[in-house]
N, C-alpha and C positions, 0 to 999 in steps of 0.2 A: 650228699645233700640234707639238705635242711627243711630248701625252701624250694620250692617252683612257679613258675607264675608266666601266660601266655597271651597276644593278645587273639584278637581271630586275624587270619589270612587274608589277602584276595586286597583289593583295590579300593583302601582306607582312603575317607577323607582327615585324615591326623599325618601331625606334621615328624618326622623320621625320633623325632627328642620328646616329643607326645606318645607314640608307641612306647620307645625302648626308657621309660618316665615309668608309664601303667604296668611290664610288662614286670619291672624292678620291684616298683611299689610289692607288684601283689607275689612276687614270691618274698621278698622284705616280711608280707608280710603274713603270708605260708610258716616263715619260720620262727615267725612270733618272735622278731628283729626289725622294731621300725623305732623300736628303741634305740638300739646298737650299734655304731658305726662300723659299717664294717673295714678291717686292714687296709684292706687293697679293693677296686673296684678292675675289672677286665675288660672290653669289651671289644665283641669280634665281626669283626662290620668286611663287606671287599670294599665296597666303593662310592659312600654320599658323599664321598666329593662331586660327584661326575654326576651322578642320580638327582643330586638335593642344592647340590653347594656349599652343601654346609660338612667343614672337615676337625681337625683334632677335637673327634666327638668325646673319645675317652674322657679328659676335664672338661668338660663339656656336658655332662652327663652326671660327676662330682659335682659339681656344681648347682646342676637344676635339680639334684637328687637329693643337696643340702647335704651332703658328705665329704664338703671340704675340712680337715685336711688330707682326707684318706689320697693314699693313693692312687696313680689311674693311670690307663695303657690300653693301647689298640691293641690288636692279635690282630691281620690280612694273609689270609693261606689261600682268596677265592676264592669261591663256597664251600672252602672246608673250613671257612676263618673262626665256627661258632666254637666246633665240637676243640682245635686250636686255641684260642679261649678259652674253654674248659677243661683242657691242658694245663695251661697255662698258671689256672687256677688249683690244678689239683698239684700241681708243684711245691706252689706256693705253702700251700696248706702242712703236705708233705715232707716237703722239707722244715716246718718249722720256722719257718716267715713270717707268718700267716695264723691266725686263727680262724678267723673272719674273712671271706673276701665272695663280692656278687661279681656274677659272671653274667654278660647280657650279650646278645647278639641279634641286629638288628640289621634290617634292612628294607630301604623307600624305595623304591623305584619305576612309578605309575609320575611320576611326574615330569616325566621325560617320555615321548612318541616311542611304540613297539621298532620300528628301524634304530632312534638313539640306544631305545637299551642292548638289542639287537648289538649292539655294536662295543661299545661298555665290558659287555658281560667276551664279547671276543678276545678283548688284550687279554684273556688269562692264556689265552694259545697262543702258538711257537707262532713271532712277527714274517720271520727270514723263511719256516715253512710251512705254514698253511696261510696264514690271512693275510699275506701280501697273493693269494694265490685265489683269494673266497672263501677261503674254509673257516666253517664255521661251527660251532657244537653242535650245531641238527645233522650239518654234514656228515662230519664226523661218526658219529652216534650213529648214523647209518651205512657208515661206511663196517663200521663194525657189527653192524644187523643183519649184510649181506654175510661177511662173510659166514658170520656164526650159523647162521639159513644153509650156504651150502657145506658148513665141516661136520654139521648136528640132525642137517635136515628139521630144521624148524621153518613151522608154514609159516606163511602171510595170517593165517586165520588163528591159529595158535598163538601168536605173540599179541595179537589182541581180548585172551582173555586177563592177559597182564594189567592193561590198563581199565578190564570191568568191574576186576577183582576191589581194586584204585579205587572206581568211583561208589563202586557199592559198600564199600569202608567209610570216602568222603562222604558220602548222605545223612550217613549217624555220628558222625565230627561236628558238633554244632560250630567250631573254631574251622573248621575247613575252608580253603579256596569254593572250592567247587561243591554242591549237594547235590548235583545229583546223578541218579543212577544214569550209566550210557548201558549196549548193546553188542555185543559184537560187529553185527550190519553196523551198525553207528558207526561206529571204528573205522572199519575198514570205509566208510562213503563217504567220512569228513576230507577232507582236504592236502594231497601231499602237500609237507615238507620238505621231505629231502628224505627221495624213493630209495625205502616201502614203508618212512617213517608218514605217519598222518596227523590231526590236530590230535586226537587224542593221543599220539604211542610220546606225548611231548610234553615239559610240567608246565604251567606258565609264569609267568614274572609279576610276581607278588610284593604287598608292604608288607612288612607286619614284624615284630618281634617277640622275644622270649627272654628271660633268666631263670636262673638258677640260683644257692646262695652255700656254698661248699663251708664246711667246719670243721674244728679240730676235735675229738673227741671228746674232750674236755666241755671245749666251746659247745658243746650238741646236746650235752649233761641238762647244759647251764637255758638253755632254748624250750626240745621241743620233747617227747614222749620217747625212746629207740623203733618204737615198732611204726614211729613216720618215717622216720630216720632211712637214711638207701645206701651204701657201701659204695665205692667206688673197689675194684676188684682188680682191674685191669685197664690201662690202653699202651695202646700200637700209635703209631704212628712215622710214617715210613714216605718217602718219594720213588718218582718213577722217572724218565728222559721223558721231556718240554716235550717232542713234537713226538708225534704216534708216528709217525715212518722211520724213527729209531729204535726203537722195541721188539720185540722178540714174540710179541703175539698181539693179535689183533681180537682177539678172544677171550683175554684174560688181562684183570689191571694187577700186574703185578707188585704195586706199590699194596694194593688193600691185600691179597695173599701176603706179603710180607708183615703189614701192619693187625694185621689179624695173629696169625702166630704169636707177635709179639703179645697181644693183647692174651691171648686164652695161658703166653708161659706165664707172665709177671700174674695172672687171676689162677692158678692151677685149678684150671676146668679145660672141658673139650666142647667140644659144638652140641656135642649130645645132655652137654647140661644147661646150653640153654632155652626159655622158654617161651618166649619172644623176642622178633629181631624186626628193628628198622632202621632198614638198608637205602643209598642215597639212589632213590630212580630218575632225576629228572628227565630220565628216558627210555620205556617204558624197557627195549633191550639189557639195557643194564642191573632192571632188578636180576632177572634171570642170570645172566653173568656174576655182580656179586654175593649170588647163594655161592653158585660154585667155588669161589674165590672165595670163603668166609670158612666155607667146609660143610654147607649145610646141605649141599650138592652134587654129583659125584656129576664130571665132564657132560656137557651133551645133557645132562636128566631134570634139571630144572625146572623145566615146562613140565613134568612126568610127576613131579610135586604138584605145580600149580594146576593142573588138568584133575589133579586124584581130590583136592580139594585140603591136601596137607599144611599149606599156607594158609586160610582162613582162619579166623576169628577160633573157630573151634576147632579146627586142626588140630595136625599133630603135633605140626612146625611155623606157629603162625607171622604171618610178615609185615609188614607196613598196613597198622589194624587200627590206624588212623588216617588213612586213604593214601601214605608216604608222600614224596615231594608233584607226585601227580596229582595227585585230589586236594591234600591238606594242602600244597601251596608250597614256593621255593624263592622266600625273600631271601638271598645268598646267605648273607652274613648272619641270620639267624636260624636256621635249615636246621644246623649237629646238637643248638642246644635246645631248640624244638622236637626232635629225637629223644632228647637226655628226659623232656619233660616230661615226655607220651612213658618213655619206659618209666618212669619214676611214679605216674598215674595209677601204671600196671599192676606193676608191684608193689605200693599200699594201696591195690584194688579198688582206688580211683577213678577210672578208665570208664567213659560212657558205658551203662551199661551191654548195652548193642555191641559193646565194641573189648569192653574184659576179657580177660584168658583167666579162666577161670586154675587158679591156685595158680600161679604167675608167679615164681621167688625169681629166677634169673633173666635176666635182659639184656643186650646186645646192640647197638648202635654202629652205623657204621655211615659215614660221612666226606663225600669226592671231593677233594679243591681242584681248579685247574682243569679237565679233560681226561682224568683217570692220572694224575701227575704227583695229585696230597694228600695222601690220605689217613684222615686219623679214625682207628675201632677202643670204641670202651663198652667193657664190659662189670655189668654190676649185680647186686644180691642186695637181699630186705636184711639191714642191718642186723 
């Protein structure tokens, strides 16, 4: 990776095209490649047709960015579309088919009301087994939270520590959707969304875009100095049964386990080698389950790491230093690329000063598609 870019996340005035262009141009500028046409443009986005009425977005972006005749492709795997688009770009460069690839993740969700947005997002779930019975992502997360509490003794007060940490980091991230700290009491007293989850346990619907530029070794040497490049060590991608009721566990997402094992195997590293983690915390309970599924924490013990401060910016295993989906925001197609961009800044030493992890050399990102059924895990190291 030789260049990264990102817009602010939140409820924004800019159109989906304007957001995508802004992130892409920043990434190309960061790569010192504004005068160089990428071989391919890959766009990760979940539902632009329904959120904005705009389709065929990959070709549109090649046009709007002045990159015709570069090849352009749209990738969709639900909320993991950004990470899947990144995976496609890595495959193109790694195979030798391309020397320079621009990957954009984008979503514009605020052009419809929240009820409509929820209905659009629910389409990633099983219609036969979940949607037709009134299921929503928040309802499934609540079921998972209740089961986790039952199995491992997690209390409602302990779970509130997860969004408190997220908002503390988001308050120090100038691009985050939410930039105010919250207390445990405020989390507990906020409106119930799906018992036991309250408003502050749930990520927002956001607008935003992020982009990365991938280059072959030869192309990298023509663009930027090696100390600013970040190498892709490994990628794992796995699926699980579409409906939650068909899975073996409510307290583990097996697709995360499989994807992380594949990524660690490809990278030749272990969880002990990771200095900073970006995990998909669309709901607070997922951060704890993610930590256990990727091998960072033992089963049922993730909350102990949160309580001890190990997952803080200055802790031994920093998790979601920029606020995660909970505070940074979650424009679905953009999230996976935003996670990668944030890891790149950490490994370069360019994160916001209060969020910079000391001497970070290796990082991991984890992006969920659907409700836990299409996962991408990626591992990175300073080049």
